[in-house]
PLY file of the C-alpha trace (Angstrom):
ply
format ascii 1.0
element vertex 113
property float x
property float y
property float z
element edge 112
property int vertex1
property int vertex2
end_header
91.18 -57.50 247.77
88.17 -59.44 248.93
84.59 -58.21 249.12
81.80 -60.41 250.46
78.19 -59.26 250.24
75.41 -60.69 252.37
71.92 -59.89 253.54
69.92 -60.40 250.39
66.73 -62.39 250.22
63.06 -62.40 249.34
60.97 -59.56 250.71
57.48 -58.26 250.06
56.93 -54.85 248.51
57.25 -52.19 251.16
59.64 -54.29 253.19
63.23 -53.71 254.21
66.59 -55.40 253.94
70.07 -54.47 255.05
72.93 -55.55 252.86
76.46 -55.87 254.20
79.76 -55.94 252.39
82.77 -57.16 254.36
86.05 -55.93 252.92
89.62 -57.07 253.32
92.97 -56.79 251.61
93.15 -53.01 251.37
92.99 -49.92 253.55
89.24 -49.80 253.90
88.96 -46.60 255.94
90.44 -44.47 253.14
88.58 -46.07 250.28
85.31 -44.92 248.76
82.88 -47.77 248.28
80.20 -48.23 245.68
76.97 -50.19 245.54
75.57 -51.24 242.18
72.90 -53.64 241.01
71.99 -55.68 237.99
68.38 -56.60 237.36
67.46 -59.65 235.27
68.10 -58.94 231.62
69.41 -55.43 232.29
72.75 -53.72 232.55
74.66 -52.75 235.62
73.17 -49.76 237.46
75.04 -47.56 239.92
73.11 -47.27 243.19
75.22 -45.45 245.75
78.65 -44.20 246.72
79.94 -43.70 250.21
83.17 -41.82 250.57
85.80 -42.22 253.26
84.39 -39.24 255.14
80.94 -40.85 255.19
79.38 -38.62 252.56
76.85 -40.48 250.49
75.40 -40.23 247.00
72.44 -42.06 245.49
70.81 -42.67 242.18
67.48 -40.85 241.97
65.34 -43.98 242.06
66.53 -44.93 245.56
66.88 -41.51 247.19
64.90 -41.35 250.41
64.59 -45.14 250.56
68.16 -46.45 250.67
70.90 -45.42 253.09
74.54 -46.34 252.76
76.79 -46.40 255.80
80.14 -47.77 256.84
81.85 -49.10 259.94
85.57 -48.63 259.52
86.29 -50.63 262.67
84.62 -53.64 261.05
85.78 -52.96 257.48
82.16 -53.20 256.44
79.84 -51.11 254.33
76.07 -51.38 254.56
73.08 -50.59 252.39
69.84 -50.18 254.32
66.97 -50.58 251.88
63.48 -49.52 252.94
60.17 -49.27 251.11
61.38 -51.83 248.64
59.70 -52.07 245.26
59.56 -54.92 242.72
61.83 -52.88 240.47
64.55 -53.09 243.14
64.87 -56.79 242.36
68.46 -57.37 241.30
71.81 -58.80 242.26
73.53 -56.19 244.41
77.29 -55.76 244.33
79.73 -53.73 246.33
82.82 -52.35 244.69
86.06 -51.02 246.04
86.27 -47.36 245.07
84.14 -47.33 241.90
82.61 -49.44 239.16
86.04 -50.10 237.68
87.33 -51.60 240.91
87.13 -55.07 242.36
83.71 -56.30 243.40
82.15 -59.07 245.42
80.14 -62.02 244.24
76.87 -60.21 244.78
73.76 -60.91 246.81
70.31 -61.48 245.34
67.46 -59.22 246.37
63.98 -60.23 245.25
61.00 -58.01 245.96
57.78 -59.85 245.31
54.45 -60.62 246.88
0 1
1 2
2 3
3 4
4 5
5 6
6 7
7 8
8 9
9 10
10 11
11 12
12 13
13 14
14 15
15 16
16 17
17 18
18 19
19 20
20 21
21 22
22 23
23 24
24 25
25 26
26 27
27 28
28 29
29 30
30 31
31 32
32 33
33 34
34 35
35 36
36 37
37 38
38 39
39 40
40 41
41 42
42 43
43 44
44 45
45 46
46 47
47 48
48 49
49 50
50 51
51 52
52 53
53 54
54 55
55 56
56 57
57 58
58 59
59 60
60 61
61 62
62 63
63 64
64 65
65 66
66 67
67 68
68 69
69 70
70 71
71 72
72 73
73 74
74 75
75 76
76 77
77 78
78 79
79 80
80 81
81 82
82 83
83 84
84 85
85 86
86 87
87 88
88 89
89 90
90 91
91 92
92 93
93 94
94 95
95 96
96 97
97 98
98 99
99 100
100 101
101 102
102 103
103 104
104 105
105 106
106 107
107 108
108 109
109 110
110 111
111 112
């Protein structure tokens, strides 16, 4: 299993980023995928799940601002992040299936003016 996140960076409050997670080594189209984040000095926080049928679930703090999606032809899951806030600053990880599964190396998102 290999998961490679990309798309992080520095963005001003109110801005947008789209994270990508390229997956390989397993049957992607049948696997739920999870996004989580870890802010400096804090524990891991679940952000979103996207199931194999495309149904999505979000933690309350990102509902209405973040959208998870997947492209099974590209074995890639995305996290579109809009209206970003300083408290969204974190390393973002994608996981295969759930928070107990394999994860990527993470991508840093910094929201600051």
